C-alpha positions in Angstrom: -104.2 -12.7 88.1 -104.7 -11.5 91.3 -103.1 -8.3 91.8 -102.7 -5.0 93.3 -99.6 -3.9 94.7 -98.7 -4.1 98.5 -98.6 -5.5 101.9 -100.4 -7.8 103.6 -103.1 -7.0 106.2 -103.5 -10.2 108.1 -106.8 -11.5 109.6 -107.2 -14.7 111.4 -110.5 -16.4 111.9 -110.6 -19.1 114.6 -112.9 -22.0 114.2 -113.9 -25.0 116.2 -114.0 -28.4 114.5 -115.4 -31.0 116.8 -112.8 -30.8 119.7 -109.9 -29.7 117.7 -108.7 -26.1 117.4 -108.5 -24.8 113.7 -106.9 -21.6 112.7 -107.3 -20.0 109.4 -105.3 -17.1 108.0 -106.4 -14.9 105.3 -103.7 -12.5 103.8 -104.5 -9.6 101.3 -102.0 -7.0 99.9 -103.1 -3.5 100.6 -100.0 -1.3 101.3 -96.3 -1.3 100.8 -94.1 -2.9 103.2 -90.5 -3.4 102.6 -90.2 -6.6 104.5 -92.8 -8.3 102.2 -91.9 -10.1 99.0 -92.2 -8.3 95.8 -95.7 -8.9 94.3 -94.4 -9.6 91.0 -92.5 -12.6 92.5 -95.8 -14.5 93.2 -97.4 -13.3 90.0 -94.4 -14.8 88.1 -94.5 -18.1 89.9 -98.1 -18.4 89.4 -98.5 -17.3 85.8 -95.0 -17.8 84.2 -93.3 -21.0 86.0 -95.9 -23.3 84.2 -93.8 -23.0 81.0 -90.9 -21.3 82.2 -89.9 -23.0 85.3 -86.3 -22.7 86.7 -86.3 -26.4 88.0 -87.2 -28.4 84.5 -84.3 -29.9 83.0 -82.7 -28.6 79.6 -84.3 -31.3 77.5 -87.7 -31.7 79.2 -89.1 -28.0 78.8 -92.0 -26.3 76.9 -90.3 -22.8 77.2 -87.1 -20.9 78.3 -86.5 -20.2 81.9 -87.4 -16.8 83.1 -83.7 -15.9 83.7 -83.1 -16.2 80.0 -86.0 -14.0 79.2 -84.5 -11.5 81.5 -81.1 -12.0 79.9 -82.4 -11.5 76.4 -84.5 -8.4 77.1 -82.5 -6.4 79.7 -79.9 -4.7 77.5 -77.1 -2.6 79.1 -78.0 0.9 80.1 -81.8 0.0 79.9 -84.2 1.7 82.4 -86.7 -0.4 84.3 -89.6 1.5 82.3 -87.8 0.4 79.0 -87.5 -3.0 80.0 -91.2 -3.1 81.2 -92.3 -1.6 77.8 -90.2 -4.3 76.1 -91.7 -7.3 78.0 -95.4 -5.6 77.6 -94.7 -5.4 73.8 -93.9 -9.0 73.7 -96.8 -10.2 75.6 -99.2 -7.9 73.5 -97.8 -9.2 70.0 -95.9 -12.5 70.3 -94.9 -13.0 66.7 -91.6 -14.3 64.9 -91.0 -10.7 63.6 -91.2 -9.3 67.3 -89.1 -11.9 69.1 -85.8 -11.2 70.9 -85.2 -14.8 71.5 -85.2 -16.4 67.8 -83.3 -19.7 69.5 -86.4 -20.1 71.8 -88.7 -19.5 68.8 -87.0 -22.3 66.8 -87.1 -24.9 69.8 -90.4 -24.1 71.3 -92.4 -22.2 68.8 -94.3 -19.1 69.2 -95.6 -18.5 72.7 -99.5 -18.3 72.8 -100.9 -14.8 73.2 -101.8 -14.4 77.0 -104.3 -12.1 78.1 -102.8 -11.0 81.1 -103.6 -7.4 82.5 -100.8 -4.9 82.0 -100.6 -4.3 85.7 -99.7 -8.0 86.1 -97.0 -7.9 83.4 -95.8 -4.5 84.9 -95.0 -6.2 88.3 -93.7 -9.4 86.9 -91.3 -6.9 84.9 -90.4 -4.8 87.7 -89.5 -7.9 89.8 -87.4 -9.2 86.9 -85.4 -6.0 86.5 -84.8 -5.4 90.1 -83.8 -8.8 91.6 -81.7 -11.9 91.2 -83.7 -14.7 89.5 -83.6 -18.4 90.1 -81.7 -20.3 87.5 -81.4 -23.9 86.4 -77.9 -25.3 87.0 -77.4 -25.9 83.5 -78.0 -22.5 82.4 -75.2 -20.2 82.8 -73.0 -22.7 80.8 -75.5 -23.0 78.1 -76.1 -19.2 77.8 -72.4 -18.3 77.9 -71.7 -20.9 75.1 -74.5 -19.8 73.1 -73.9 -16.2 73.3 -70.2 -16.4 73.3 -70.0 -14.3 76.6 -67.6 -14.6 79.6 -69.0 -15.7 82.7 -70.7 -13.3 85.1 -74.2 -12.2 85.3 -74.1 -8.4 85.1 -77.4 -6.8 85.1 -79.2 -9.9 84.1 -77.7 -12.1 87.1 -79.6 -15.0 88.4 -79.4 -17.4 91.3 -78.7 -21.0 91.0 -81.4 -23.3 92.0 -79.3 -25.0 94.9 -78.6 -21.4 96.1 -82.2 -20.3 96.0 -83.4 -23.8 97.8 -80.8 -23.1 100.6 -81.9 -19.4 101.1 -85.6 -20.2 101.1 -86.0 -23.7 103.0 -84.6 -22.1 106.1 -87.4 -19.7 106.7 -90.3 -21.5 104.7 -93.5 -20.8 106.2 -96.6 -23.3 106.0 -98.1 -21.0 103.4 -95.0 -21.0 101.4 -94.5 -24.9 101.5 -98.1 -25.3 100.6 -97.9 -23.0 97.7 -94.5 -24.6 96.6 -96.3 -27.9 96.5 -99.2 -26.4 94.5 -97.0 -24.5 92.0 -94.7 -27.6 91.3 -97.6 -30.0 90.8 -99.1 -27.3 88.6 -95.8 -26.9 86.7 -95.8 -30.6 85.9 -99.4 -30.7 84.6 -98.8 -27.6 82.6 -95.6 -28.7 81.0 -97.1 -32.0 80.1 -100.4 -30.2 78.9 -98.8 -27.5 76.9 -96.5 -30.1 75.3 -99.7 -32.2 74.3 -101.3 -29.0 72.8 -98.4 -27.9 70.8 -97.6 -31.3 69.4 -101.1 -32.7 69.1 -103.9 -30.2 69.5 -106.6 -29.6 72.2 -108.5 -32.8 71.6 -105.4 -34.9 72.5 -104.8 -32.6 75.5 -108.4 -33.7 76.7 -107.4 -37.3 76.5 -104.3 -36.4 78.4 -106.1 -34.8 81.1 -108.5 -37.9 81.2 -105.9 -40.5 81.6 -102.8 -38.6 83.1 -103.6 -35.7 85.4 -104.5 -37.8 88.3 -101.3 -40.2 88.0 -99.2 -37.0 87.7 -100.8 -35.2 90.7 -100.4 -38.2 92.9 -96.8 -38.8 91.8 -96.2 -35.1 93.1 -98.0 -35.8 96.2 -95.7 -38.7 96.8 -92.4 -36.8 96.1 -93.4 -33.9 98.6 -95.0 -36.5 101.2 -98.4 -34.5 101.1 -101.9 -34.8 100.0 -102.6 -32.8 96.6 -105.9 -32.1 95.3 -107.5 -29.9 92.6 -111.3 -29.3 93.4 -114.1 -27.2 92.4 -117.6 -26.2 92.7 -118.1 -26.9 89.0 -116.3 -30.4 88.2 -115.4 -31.9 85.0 -114.5 -35.1 86.8 -116.9 -35.5 89.8 -114.1 -37.0 91.7 -112.9 -33.0 91.9 -116.0 -31.7 93.6 -114.9 -29.6 96.5 -116.2 -30.3 99.9 -117.7 -27.6 102.4 -114.7 -26.3 103.7 -113.0 -26.0 100.2 -116.2 -24.2 98.8 -116.0 -21.7 101.6 -112.2 -20.8 100.9 -113.4 -20.9 97.1 -115.9 -18.2 97.8 -113.4 -16.2 99.8 -110.9 -16.1 96.7 -113.5 -15.2 94.5 -114.3 -12.3 96.5 -110.7 -11.2 96.8 -110.3 -11.6 93.1 -113.4 -9.4 92.4 -111.9 -6.8 94.7 -108.6 -6.7 92.8 -106.7 -7.8 95.9 -103.7 -9.9 95.4 -104.4 -13.5 96.7 -102.3 -15.3 99.1 -102.7 -18.9 100.4 -105.3 -19.6 103.2 -103.5 -21.8 106.0 -105.4 -23.6 108.6 -104.2 -26.0 111.2 -106.0 -28.9 112.8 -104.3 -31.3 115.1 -101.0 -32.2 113.6 -101.9 -31.5 110.1 -101.3 -28.1 108.0 -103.9 -27.4 105.2 -103.2 -25.1 102.5 -105.7 -23.6 100.0 -105.0 -21.6 96.8 -107.0 -20.6 94.0 -106.8 -22.0 90.4 -107.6 -19.0 87.9 -108.4 -19.2 84.3 -106.2 -17.9 81.6 -106.6 -17.9 77.8 -105.3 -21.5 77.3 -108.1 -22.7 79.9 -110.8 -21.4 77.6 -110.1 -23.9 74.9 -111.5 -26.5 77.1 -113.4 -24.5 79.7 -114.7 -21.6 77.9 -117.8 -20.9 76.0 -119.2 -23.4 73.5 -118.8 -21.9 69.8 -117.2 -18.8 71.2 -113.7 -20.0 72.7 -114.5 -23.7 72.4 -114.6 -25.6 69.0 -117.6 -28.0 68.1 -115.1 -30.7 68.3 -113.7 -30.0 71.5 -117.1 -30.0 73.0 -118.2 -33.1 71.5 -115.1 -34.9 72.8 -115.8 -33.4 76.3 -119.4 -34.6 76.2 -118.1 -38.2 75.3 -115.3 -38.3 78.1 -117.5 -36.4 80.8 -121.0 -37.0 80.4 -121.6 -34.8 83.7 -119.5 -32.0 83.0 -120.3 -28.7 84.6 -116.8 -27.0 84.0 -117.8 -24.7 81.0 -118.7 -21.2 80.4 -115.6 -19.6 81.8 -113.9 -16.3 81.0 -110.2 -15.3 81.7 -109.3 -14.3 85.4 -112.0 -16.3 87.0 -111.9 -18.9 89.9 -111.9 -22.1 88.3 -111.0 -24.2 91.5 -108.8 -24.5 94.5 -105.6 -26.4 95.2 -106.1 -28.2 98.5 -102.8 -29.4 99.9 -102.3 -31.3 103.2 -99.1 -32.1 105.0 -97.8 -32.9 108.3 -97.0 -30.1 110.8 
């Protein structure tokens, strides 16, 4: 949810904060640059990896990895347009009769309908069609065993997790590093949240967020040796109130989103610390707990929110709105 094809026009704003030099980079995609990553890659990692992560193990998942989606939807001889149409058709109508992955349906259930713009799905589909996709280490053996196929990827080829990691870390920028920390934490939270919703419903998911969200975020911060926060201008938990700097970046992201420009992380450097900011954008699932009372939220959900968070301000959102910001800090 932050789109428009293209390349990055970079602007750098220099600020002074006390006696330290602070450099902030804002990047937005405007025109095509062959050296820039495909815009569908970031959209896929942001919107799909919460449930379809290549890093989750085989047992502890809430959805199949994206390489599995590619392999089941990409038929030999299929054109990019046909592949994109097939993905669009599933997103628009996720039903058991319309599914091409019955095994995934049996294990994970029907994917909740997602209100993504067609342009977002088109870019993700194009990236899937044209590129090697990171796959879990267990996937090839599992896929070949399930489908009775020989080894070898063909048009649905993938890239093992360790290979992708080795290729990516050597050239990882501060922006990419911060985004990786944010998305990996988002994946952990999303996996647990989606699993709770599927098994126990929305009310239980509220209790999960109230008790487990902070410990899970802190555990990811320890793993990555970083400070990881989710902050907002309209907090549910008052500990998530954004500070002045975070609010400024949040307004920048809102402007980018309203102008249909694909959003990139904002990076600043203060002394020996790197700060990376990235928006949290609402989707349909968010509206169950952050939407409009009596419209996208049930009375029971609203009553439980009021009980858990008497000072709650995090209501009234629609899809594709800036809900908050990931605020990541790590050593230079």
